[in-house]
PyMOL commands that place a pseudoatom at each C-alpha (Angstrom):
pseudoatom trace, name=CA, resn=UNK, resi=1, chain=A, elem=C, hetatm=0, pos=[-6.903, -9.925, -16.208]
pseudoatom trace, name=CA, resn=UNK, resi=2, chain=A, elem=C, hetatm=0, pos=[-6.348, -6.414, -16.740]
pseudoatom trace, name=CA, resn=UNK, resi=3, chain=A, elem=C, hetatm=0, pos=[-7.895, -3.811, -13.938]
pseudoatom trace, name=CA, resn=UNK, resi=4, chain=A, elem=C, hetatm=0, pos=[-10.353, -2.508, -16.491]
pseudoatom trace, name=CA, resn=UNK, resi=5, chain=A, elem=C, hetatm=0, pos=[-11.533, -6.139, -16.972]
pseudoatom trace, name=CA, resn=UNK, resi=6, chain=A, elem=C, hetatm=0, pos=[-11.728, -6.628, -13.225]
pseudoatom trace, name=CA, resn=UNK, resi=7, chain=A, elem=C, hetatm=0, pos=[-14.056, -3.445, -12.770]
pseudoatom trace, name=CA, resn=UNK, resi=8, chain=A, elem=C, hetatm=0, pos=[-16.120, -4.500, -15.446]
pseudoatom trace, name=CA, resn=UNK, resi=9, chain=A, elem=C, hetatm=0, pos=[-16.440, -7.869, -13.943]
pseudoatom trace, name=CA, resn=UNK, resi=10, chain=A, elem=C, hetatm=0, pos=[-17.098, -6.234, -10.451]
pseudoatom trace, name=CA, resn=UNK, resi=11, chain=A, elem=C, hetatm=0, pos=[-19.603, -3.716, -11.608]
pseudoatom trace, name=CA, resn=UNK, resi=12, chain=A, elem=C, hetatm=0, pos=[-21.597, -6.329, -13.578]
pseudoatom trace, name=CA, resn=UNK, resi=13, chain=A, elem=C, hetatm=0, pos=[-21.562, -8.993, -10.590]
pseudoatom trace, name=CA, resn=UNK, resi=14, chain=A, elem=C, hetatm=0, pos=[-22.930, -6.052, -8.376]
pseudoatom trace, name=CA, resn=UNK, resi=15, chain=A, elem=C, hetatm=0, pos=[-25.429, -5.121, -10.521]
pseudoatom trace, name=CA, resn=UNK, resi=16, chain=A, elem=C, hetatm=0, pos=[-26.776, -8.678, -11.055]
pseudoatom trace, name=CA, resn=UNK, resi=17, chain=A, elem=C, hetatm=0, pos=[-26.810, -9.594, -7.582]
pseudoatom trace, name=CA, resn=UNK, resi=18, chain=A, elem=C, hetatm=0, pos=[-28.679, -6.086, -6.565]
pseudoatom trace, name=CA, resn=UNK, resi=19, chain=A, elem=C, hetatm=0, pos=[-31.070, -7.045, -9.045]
pseudoatom trace, name=CA, resn=UNK, resi=20, chain=A, elem=C, hetatm=0, pos=[-31.807, -10.240, -7.657]
pseudoatom trace, name=CA, resn=UNK, resi=21, chain=A, elem=C, hetatm=0, pos=[-31.708, -8.842, -4.166]
pseudoatom trace, name=CA, resn=UNK, resi=22, chain=A, elem=C, hetatm=0, pos=[-34.511, -6.398, -5.387]
pseudoatom trace, name=CA, resn=UNK, resi=23, chain=A, elem=C, hetatm=0, pos=[-36.477, -9.057, -6.917]
pseudoatom trace, name=CA, resn=UNK, resi=24, chain=A, elem=C, hetatm=0, pos=[-36.344, -11.449, -3.964]
pseudoatom trace, name=CA, resn=UNK, resi=25, chain=A, elem=C, hetatm=0, pos=[-36.074, -9.209, -0.957]
pseudoatom trace, name=CA, resn=UNK, resi=26, chain=A, elem=C, hetatm=0, pos=[-36.730, -5.565, -1.278]
pseudoatom trace, name=CA, resn=UNK, resi=27, chain=A, elem=C, hetatm=0, pos=[-37.020, -2.843, -4.167]
pseudoatom trace, name=CA, resn=UNK, resi=28, chain=A, elem=C, hetatm=0, pos=[-34.689, -0.619, -2.310]
pseudoatom trace, name=CA, resn=UNK, resi=29, chain=A, elem=C, hetatm=0, pos=[-31.850, -2.703, -3.400]
pseudoatom trace, name=CA, resn=UNK, resi=30, chain=A, elem=C, hetatm=0, pos=[-32.335, -0.767, -6.691]
pseudoatom trace, name=CA, resn=UNK, resi=31, chain=A, elem=C, hetatm=0, pos=[-30.716, 2.254, -5.334]
pseudoatom trace, name=CA, resn=UNK, resi=32, chain=A, elem=C, hetatm=0, pos=[-27.594, 0.448, -5.091]
pseudoatom trace, name=CA, resn=UNK, resi=33, chain=A, elem=C, hetatm=0, pos=[-27.960, -0.673, -8.731]
pseudoatom trace, name=CA, resn=UNK, resi=34, chain=A, elem=C, hetatm=0, pos=[-28.362, 3.076, -9.761]
pseudoatom trace, name=CA, resn=UNK, resi=35, chain=A, elem=C, hetatm=0, pos=[-25.126, 3.920, -7.491]
pseudoatom trace, name=CA, resn=UNK, resi=36, chain=A, elem=C, hetatm=0, pos=[-23.049, 1.352, -9.417]
pseudoatom trace, name=CA, resn=UNK, resi=37, chain=A, elem=C, hetatm=0, pos=[-24.261, 2.639, -12.701]
pseudoatom trace, name=CA, resn=UNK, resi=38, chain=A, elem=C, hetatm=0, pos=[-23.834, 6.362, -11.768]
pseudoatom trace, name=CA, resn=UNK, resi=39, chain=A, elem=C, hetatm=0, pos=[-20.118, 5.538, -10.583]
pseudoatom trace, name=CA, resn=UNK, resi=40, chain=A, elem=C, hetatm=0, pos=[-19.713, 3.827, -13.931]
pseudoatom trace, name=CA, resn=UNK, resi=41, chain=A, elem=C, hetatm=0, pos=[-20.928, 6.875, -15.746]
pseudoatom trace, name=CA, resn=UNK, resi=42, chain=A, elem=C, hetatm=0, pos=[-18.789, 9.382, -13.619]
pseudoatom trace, name=CA, resn=UNK, resi=43, chain=A, elem=C, hetatm=0, pos=[-15.606, 7.449, -14.117]
pseudoatom trace, name=CA, resn=UNK, resi=44, chain=A, elem=C, hetatm=0, pos=[-16.134, 7.486, -17.999]
pseudoatom trace, name=CA, resn=UNK, resi=45, chain=A, elem=C, hetatm=0, pos=[-15.783, 11.272, -17.720]
pseudoatom trace, name=CA, resn=UNK, resi=46, chain=A, elem=C, hetatm=0, pos=[-13.548, 11.916, -14.652]
pseudoatom trace, name=CA, resn=UNK, resi=47, chain=A, elem=C, hetatm=0, pos=[-11.408, 8.673, -15.107]
pseudoatom trace, name=CA, resn=UNK, resi=48, chain=A, elem=C, hetatm=0, pos=[-11.707, 8.579, -11.234]
pseudoatom trace, name=CA, resn=UNK, resi=49, chain=A, elem=C, hetatm=0, pos=[-12.879, 5.058, -9.829]
pseudoatom trace, name=CA, resn=UNK, resi=50, chain=A, elem=C, hetatm=0, pos=[-12.393, 4.225, -6.221]
pseudoatom trace, name=CA, resn=UNK, resi=51, chain=A, elem=C, hetatm=0, pos=[-12.296, 0.316, -7.120]
pseudoatom trace, name=CA, resn=UNK, resi=52, chain=A, elem=C, hetatm=0, pos=[-9.072, 1.089, -9.520]
pseudoatom trace, name=CA, resn=UNK, resi=53, chain=A, elem=C, hetatm=0, pos=[-7.427, 2.447, -6.680]
pseudoatom trace, name=CA, resn=UNK, resi=54, chain=A, elem=C, hetatm=0, pos=[-8.101, -0.373, -4.475]
pseudoatom trace, name=CA, resn=UNK, resi=55, chain=A, elem=C, hetatm=0, pos=[-7.235, -2.925, -6.862]
pseudoatom trace, name=CA, resn=UNK, resi=56, chain=A, elem=C, hetatm=0, pos=[-3.867, -1.159, -7.848]
pseudoatom trace, name=CA, resn=UNK, resi=57, chain=A, elem=C, hetatm=0, pos=[-3.107, -1.435, -3.924]
pseudoatom trace, name=CA, resn=UNK, resi=58, chain=A, elem=C, hetatm=0, pos=[-3.919, -5.129, -3.826]
pseudoatom trace, name=CA, resn=UNK, resi=59, chain=A, elem=C, hetatm=0, pos=[-1.899, -5.679, -6.966]
pseudoatom trace, name=CA, resn=UNK, resi=60, chain=A, elem=C, hetatm=0, pos=[1.306, -4.057, -5.389]
pseudoatom trace, name=CA, resn=UNK, resi=61, chain=A, elem=C, hetatm=0, pos=[1.267, -6.261, -2.240]
for i in range(1, 61): cmd.bond("trace and resi %d" % i, "trace and resi %d" % (i + 1))
show_as sticks, trace
zoom trace
């Protein structure tokens, strides 16, 4: 699996989990959903993604 696919899988999972938490626990979890979405948006313009840095360091080991 490529790093880009891993990032998409992480983002999709985080969004779905935070939506479930917002539905069943507290609507404040929607702020986390917004954070993930904003991070995806900014990374499309700046090509900077913190998760990509972390995944590259993990793969080197």
